[in-house]
C-alpha positions in Angstrom: -7.8 -133.4 -14.9 -4.6 -134.5 -17.0 -6.4 -137.7 -17.7 -9.7 -135.9 -18.9 -7.6 -133.3 -21.2 -6.1 -136.5 -22.4 -9.1 -138.3 -23.2 -10.4 -135.1 -25.2 -7.1 -134.8 -27.0 -7.3 -138.5 -28.0 -10.5 -138.1 -29.7 -9.6 -134.7 -31.4 -6.2 -135.4 -32.6 -6.7 -139.1 -33.0 -9.3 -138.6 -35.8 -11.1 -135.5 -36.4 -8.2 -132.9 -36.8 -6.1 -135.3 -38.6 -8.5 -135.9 -41.3 -9.6 -132.3 -41.3 -6.3 -130.9 -41.6 -4.8 -133.2 -44.1 -8.0 -133.1 -46.1 -8.2 -129.2 -46.0 -4.7 -129.0 -47.2 -5.1 -131.1 -49.8 -8.1 -129.4 -51.1 -6.5 -126.1 -51.1 -3.4 -127.5 -52.8 -5.6 -128.9 -55.5 -8.1 -125.7 -56.0 -5.0 -123.3 -55.9 -3.3 -125.4 -58.6 -0.2 -126.7 -56.3 0.4 -123.1 -55.6 3.1 -123.8 -53.2 5.2 -125.6 -55.8 4.2 -123.6 -58.7 4.8 -120.1 -57.2 7.6 -121.2 -54.6 10.2 -118.6 -56.2 7.5 -115.7 -55.9 7.4 -116.0 -52.4 10.9 -114.5 -52.0 9.7 -111.8 -54.7 7.2 -110.6 -52.7 9.7 -110.6 -49.7 12.0 -108.0 -51.7 9.6 -105.0 -51.1 8.3 -106.3 -47.8 9.6 -103.5 -45.7 7.2 -100.9 -46.9 4.5 -99.8 -44.5 2.1 -97.0 -43.9 0.7 -94.9 -41.1 -2.1 -97.7 -40.5 -0.1 -100.8 -40.7 3.1 -102.4 -40.0 5.4 -103.5 -43.2 4.8 -106.9 -44.7 8.2 -108.0 -43.1 7.5 -107.2 -40.0 4.1 -109.2 -40.0 6.4 -111.7 -41.2 8.6 -111.4 -38.4 5.8 -111.3 -36.1 3.9 -114.5 -37.3 7.4 -116.2 -37.3 8.0 -115.0 -33.7 4.8 -117.0 -32.6 5.8 -119.8 -34.7 9.6 -120.2 -34.0 9.6 -121.0 -30.4 9.3 -124.0 -28.3 7.6 -126.2 -30.9 10.9 -126.1 -32.8 13.1 -126.9 -30.3 10.9 -128.5 -27.6 7.8 -130.0 -29.8 10.5 -131.5 -32.3 12.1 -133.5 -29.2 8.8 -134.5 -28.0 7.5 -135.6 -31.4 10.6 -138.0 -31.7 10.6 -139.7 -28.5 6.9 -140.2 -28.5 6.2 -140.8 -31.9 9.7 -142.2 -33.1 11.6 -140.3 -35.8 8.7 -141.0 -38.6 7.0 -138.1 -36.6 9.4 -135.6 -38.7 8.0 -136.8 -42.0 4.3 -136.3 -40.9 5.7 -132.8 -39.8 7.0 -132.2 -43.2 3.6 -133.3 -44.7 1.4 -131.4 -42.7 3.7 -128.3 -43.5 4.1 -128.7 -47.1 0.3 -128.9 -47.5 -0.5 -126.5 -44.9 1.2 -123.8 -47.0 -1.6 -123.6 -49.2 -4.0 -123.5 -46.2 -2.0 -120.7 -44.7 -2.3 -118.6 -48.1 -6.1 -118.8 -47.9 -6.4 -117.7 -44.4 -3.8 -115.0 -44.6 -5.6 -113.7 -47.8 -9.0 -113.6 -46.0 -7.5 -111.8 -43.2 -6.2 -109.2 -45.2 -9.3 -108.7 -47.1 -11.6 -108.4 -44.2 -9.4 -106.2 -42.2 -10.5 -103.0 -40.1 -9.0 -100.0 -38.3 -9.1 -99.8 -34.7 -9.9 -96.8 -32.5 -6.3 -95.7 -33.2 -6.3 -96.1 -36.6 -4.1 -99.3 -37.0 -5.2 -102.2 -38.9 -6.6 -105.2 -37.0 -8.0 -108.3 -38.5 -7.8 -112.2 -38.5 -10.1 -115.3 -38.7 -12.7 -113.8 -36.1 -13.3 -110.7 -38.4 -13.8 -112.6 -41.7 -16.2 -114.9 -40.2 -18.1 -111.9 -39.0 -18.0 -109.7 -42.2 -17.4 -112.6 -44.7 -19.9 -115.2 -43.3 -22.1 -113.1 -41.5 -21.4 -115.0 -38.4 -20.6 -112.7 -35.2 -21.2 -115.6 -32.9 -18.6 -117.7 -34.7 -16.1 -115.0 -34.4 -16.7 -114.7 -30.8 -16.5 -118.6 -30.2 -13.2 -118.5 -32.3 -11.7 -115.5 -30.2 -12.5 -117.1 -26.8 -10.7 -120.3 -27.9 -7.7 -118.0 -29.5 -7.5 -115.7 -26.4 -7.4 -118.9 -23.9 -4.7 -120.6 -26.2 -2.4 -117.5 -27.2 -3.0 -115.3 -24.7 -2.9 -117.5 -21.7 -2.0 -121.3 -22.6 0.7 -121.2 -25.0 2.6 -118.3 -23.1 2.8 -121.0 -20.3 4.3 -123.5 -22.8 6.7 -120.9 -23.8 8.0 -120.0 -20.4 8.0 -123.6 -19.3 10.7 -124.3 -21.9 12.5 -121.3 -21.2 12.5 -122.2 -17.1 13.9 -125.8 -18.1 16.3 -124.8 -20.3 18.0 -122.0 -18.2 17.8 -124.6 -15.3 19.8 -127.2 -17.1 22.3 -124.7 -18.5 22.7 -122.2 -15.7 21.2 -124.0 -12.8 18.6 -121.1 -12.5 15.8 -121.6 -10.5 12.4 -121.4 -12.3 11.2 -118.9 -10.0 13.8 -116.2 -11.0 13.5 -117.4 -14.6 9.7 -116.4 -14.4 10.1 -113.2 -12.8 12.7 -111.9 -15.4 10.5 -113.4 -18.1 7.5 -111.2 -16.5 9.5 -108.0 -16.5 10.7 -108.4 -19.6 7.5 -109.3 -21.7 5.8 -107.0 -19.7 7.7 -104.0 -21.0 7.2 -105.1 -24.7 3.4 -105.8 -24.1 2.5 -102.7 -22.7 4.3 -100.6 -25.7 1.6 -101.9 -27.9 1.3 -103.8 -31.4 4.1 -101.6 -33.3 6.4 -102.0 -30.2 6.0 -106.0 -30.3 6.6 -105.9 -34.5 9.9 -103.9 -34.0 11.0 -106.4 -31.3 10.4 -109.2 -33.5 11.7 -107.6 -36.5 15.2 -107.2 -34.7 15.3 -110.6 -32.7 13.7 -113.2 -35.0 16.0 -112.9 -37.8 19.2 -112.9 -35.9 18.5 -116.0 -33.8 17.2 -118.0 -36.6 20.3 -117.3 -38.6 22.3 -118.1 -35.7 20.3 -121.2 -34.9 20.7 -122.7 -38.4 24.2 -122.0 -38.7 24.9 -124.1 -35.7 22.7 -126.8 -37.2 24.4 -126.6 -40.4 27.7 -127.1 -38.8 26.3 -130.1 -36.6 25.0 -131.7 -39.6 28.4 -131.1 -41.6 30.1 -132.6 -38.6 27.8 -135.8 -38.6 27.6 -136.1 -42.5 28.4 -139.6 -42.4 25.1 -140.6 -40.8 22.6 -138.1 -42.4 21.7 -140.9 -45.2 21.2 -143.3 -42.2 18.9 -140.5 -40.6 16.7 -139.8 -43.5 16.2 -143.4 -44.1 15.2 -143.9 -40.3 12.8 -141.0 -40.7 11.3 -142.6 -43.7 11.2 -146.1 -42.5 9.5 -145.0 -39.0 7.0 -143.0 -40.8 5.7 -146.0 -42.5 5.8 -148.3 -39.7 8.8 -150.3 -41.3 10.8 -150.1 -38.1 7.9 -151.8 -36.1 6.9 -154.6 -39.0 9.1 -157.4 -37.2 7.2 -156.8 -33.8 3.8 -156.7 -35.4 2.9 -153.3 -34.4 2.9 -151.5 -37.9 -0.5 -150.0 -37.2 0.5 -148.6 -34.0 3.7 -147.3 -34.8 2.2 -145.1 -38.1 -0.5 -144.0 -35.9 2.0 -142.7 -33.3 4.2 -141.1 -35.8 1.4 -139.3 -37.8 -0.6 -138.2 -34.6 2.6 -136.7 -32.9 4.0 -135.3 -36.2 0.7 -133.6 -36.9 0.2 -132.4 -33.3 3.8 -130.7 -33.0 3.9 -129.8 -36.7 0.5 -127.7 -36.0 1.7 -126.2 -33.0 5.0 -125.2 -34.6 4.0 -123.9 -38.2 0.3 -123.0 -37.2 -1.1 -123.5 -40.7 -4.8 -123.5 -40.7 -5.0 -122.9 -36.8 -6.0 -119.0 -37.4 -3.2 -117.4 -35.5 -1.0 -116.2 -38.4 -4.0 -114.3 -39.9 -4.1 -111.9 -37.2 -0.3 -110.6 -38.0 -1.1 -110.7 -41.7 -4.0 -108.6 -41.5 -2.1 -105.8 -39.7 0.3 -105.3 -42.5 0.1 -102.7 -45.2 0.6 -105.1 -48.0 2.9 -104.6 -51.2 1.9 -105.3 -53.9 -1.3 -104.0 -52.4 -3.5 -106.8 -53.0 -4.7 -109.2 -50.4 -3.1 -112.2 -51.9 0.6 -110.8 -51.4 0.2 -111.5 -47.7 -1.1 -115.3 -48.5 2.5 -115.7 -50.1 4.4 -113.9 -47.1 2.8 -116.1 -44.9 3.3 -119.2 -46.7 6.7 -118.5 -46.7 6.7 -118.5 -42.8 5.2 -122.0 -42.8 8.2 -123.2 -45.2 10.6 -121.5 -43.0 9.5 -122.8 -39.7 8.9 -126.3 -40.3 10.8 -127.5 -43.4 13.8 -125.4 -42.3 14.3 -124.8 -38.8 12.2 -127.8 -37.5 14.2 -130.0 -39.5 17.3 -128.4 -38.4 16.2 -129.3 -34.8 15.5 -132.7 -36.0 18.9 -133.5 -37.7 20.7 -132.3 -34.6 18.8 -134.6 -32.2 18.9 -137.7 -34.8 22.6 -137.5 -36.3 24.1 -136.7 -32.7 23.2 -140.3 -31.3 21.8 -138.7 -28.0 18.4 -140.2 -28.7 20.3 -143.7 -28.6 21.7 -143.0 -25.1 18.9 -140.9 -23.5 17.2 -142.3 -20.4 13.6 -142.8 -20.9 12.8 -139.7 -18.9 14.6 -137.3 -21.0 12.4 -135.4 -23.5 11.5 -131.9 -24.5 14.1 -129.1 -24.5 16.7 -131.2 -22.5 17.0 -133.9 -25.0 17.7 -131.1 -27.7 20.4 -129.4 -25.2 22.0 -132.8 -24.8 21.8 -133.7 -28.6 23.8 -130.5 -29.3 26.2 -130.7 -26.3 27.2 -134.1 -27.8 28.3 -132.5 -30.9 29.8 -129.0 -30.0 30.6 -129.7 -26.1 29.1 -128.2 -23.0 28.5 -124.6 -24.6 25.7 -126.4 -26.7 23.6 -126.7 -24.0 24.2 -123.1 -23.1 23.5 -122.1 -26.7 20.1 -123.8 -26.7 19.2 -122.3 -23.4 20.0 -118.8 -25.2 18.1 -119.6 -28.3 15.2 -120.9 -26.7 14.9 -117.9 -24.3 14.6 -115.6 -27.1 12.5 -117.8 -29.4 10.0 -118.4 -26.4 10.1 -114.5 -25.5 9.5 -113.3 -28.8 6.8 -116.2 -29.0 5.1 -114.7 -25.8 4.9 -111.0 -27.1 3.7 -112.3 -30.6 1.0 -114.5 -28.9 -0.1 -111.6 -26.9 -0.7 -109.6 -30.2 -2.8 -112.2 -31.7 -5.0 -112.4 -28.3 -5.2 -108.4 -28.2 -6.4 -108.3 -31.5 -9.2 -110.7 -30.6 -10.0 -109.2 -27.5 -10.5 -106.0 -29.3 -12.8 -107.8 -31.6 -15.0 -108.8 -28.5 -15.0 -105.5 -26.6 -13.8 -102.8 -28.9 -10.5 -101.8 -27.3 -11.8 -101.2 -23.5 -8.8 -99.9 -21.9 -9.7 -101.5 -18.3 -10.4 -105.0 -20.0 -6.9 -104.8 -22.0 -5.0 -103.9 -18.8 -6.5 -106.8 -16.6 -5.9 -109.2 -19.7 -2.2 -108.0 -19.7 -1.8 -109.0 -16.0 -3.6 -112.3 -16.7 -0.9 -112.8 -19.6 1.9 -112.2 -17.3 0.6 -114.4 -14.6 0.2 -117.3 -17.0 3.9 -116.7 -18.2 4.9 -117.2 -14.3 2.7 -120.2 -13.9 4.5 -122.0 -17.0 7.7 -121.5 -15.2 6.7 -123.6 -12.2 4.0 -126.0 -13.8 4.7 -129.6 -14.8 5.2 -130.1 -18.7 2.9 -132.8 -19.2 -0.3 -130.7 -18.0 0.9 -127.6 -19.7 1.4 -129.2 -23.4 -2.1 -131.2 -23.0 -3.8 -127.7 -22.3 -2.0 -126.5 -25.2 -3.0 -129.5 -27.5 -6.9 -128.9 -26.3 -7.2 -125.1 -26.9 -5.1 -125.4 -30.1 -7.5 -128.1 -31.5 -10.7 -126.1 -30.9 -9.4 -123.0 -32.5 -8.2 -125.0 -35.4 -11.5 -126.8 -35.9 -13.4 -123.5 -36.0 -11.2 -121.7 -38.4 -10.9 -124.4 -40.8 -14.5 -124.7 -41.0 -14.6 -120.7 -41.7 -12.0 -121.2 -44.4 -13.4 -124.0 -46.3 -16.8 -122.0 -46.4 -15.1 -118.7 -47.5 -12.7 -120.4 -50.2 -14.5 -119.3 -53.0 -13.7 -115.8 -52.2 -9.8 -116.4 -51.3 -9.7 -118.5 -54.7 -11.1 -115.2 -56.8 -8.4 -113.3 -55.1 -5.6 -115.4 -56.1 -6.8 -115.7 -59.6 -7.1 -112.0 -59.8 -3.4 -111.5 -58.4 -2.1 -114.0 -60.7 -3.7 -112.5 -63.7 -2.3 -109.1 -63.1 1.1 -110.8 -62.8 0.5 -112.7 -66.2 0.0 -109.7 -68.0 3.1 -107.7 -66.4 1.1 -105.5 -64.0 2.0 -104.9 -60.3 -1.2 -106.9 -58.6 -3.3 -104.0 -57.2 -6.8 -105.0 -55.6 -9.5 -102.9 -57.0 -12.6 -103.6 -54.8 -15.2 -102.2 -57.2 -14.6 -105.1 -59.5 -16.2 -107.1 -57.0 -19.2 -105.6 -55.8 -20.6 -108.7 -54.1 -17.1 -108.7 -51.9 -17.4 -104.8 -51.7 -20.7 -104.9 -49.2 -18.7 -107.1 -46.9 -15.4 -105.2 -46.5 -15.3 -102.3 -44.1 -15.8 -98.9 -46.4 -12.3 -97.1 -47.0 -10.0 -100.0 -46.5 -9.6 -101.1 -50.2 -12.0 -98.3 -51.9 -8.9 -96.9 -53.5 -6.3 -99.0 -55.1 -2.9 -97.6 -54.3 0.0 -96.8 -57.0 3.2 -98.3 -57.1 
């Protein structure tokens, strides 16, 4: 089974997805006029008023924290270590590349998710790629296909990945058996999951900022402690990214390919740009300014924080500590990150990483579930028995992940991630004209000093695709 999944992954990640992801990111970067660079400061401006919400939607800040809860998890601590050991330090460079161009892709998909959102039976906003595939493209079959891929990936497989890393980290730091870690994780996750979307958003809003700040503070301390090595680390990343380390051995092409493949795989798993996951959180928000494009800026910021800040911090901890130079060949994943931090700050570093991975992984599990639930609602329109059964299946996969072998779990994650990403990228490319039209409208209003407010009546060709009542009456400041 592992060999078959590896074979399919090699085809998808070795050619199809690398070109599709980078090509799509470059296309949107150019078409939006390099929005991630020109409007970098505006991302922070939008966040100033991101705590506003209404009875139908969570606040933009809660949507950001929910998406960050899913993004900031094992991909940031375990995934970076795997990328470095499998693809060399150059994989970090390609993680940066896929994040920078992915910011534009994230802007497009989250803007579309806001535009085509709906209200569920309880009056809460729901949306995401499945919804804009059905409403914007008129292809419900495509939305169904995407929903199935996402439910498998986020509702089941990715949660096994998160719990796998949590179990490993607690075993290394505290000697806790995976079975006991799994039971505790199932009980905690179940308590939040059965509370619904708002419960998930409130938990993410409390936990994610605190843990991210604590982790970054420690990372900066480690970097400062090893400051003399940082120029060497940066040079090593760039040399490895372009195969200069392998030039003497005549393996330049292989070295670049490994660094690129691992960097893009792990980078996408971490920041999720173009994957079609974060738009599910973006659609559930009541945006401010009251315009679909404002959520595009919020989620673009999420990609920046996840990869260019937090993943870079993990890479700096590993590469500057020297742990990679002395680690046995079998050491990878979260154990390498723990060893790297422990070598810089002492034994408590391993405990800190175990604590961080627990909270990051735990919030990822509940955020992943929220994505899957929105797509289950799309498929069966909120059938209570179906939701209850799916919640039990999700918790079952959490337990499975704590007991499974790491290679199989990660390969399953890569395969499911590839299928949903391909489906989503095709959809947003087909709908790019709509998203670019909204971006132009938003920034035109900014340029004349107005609070960007979306008036659907100005776009009759879009109005007939959008659910009535969602955007009919523009909100005032």
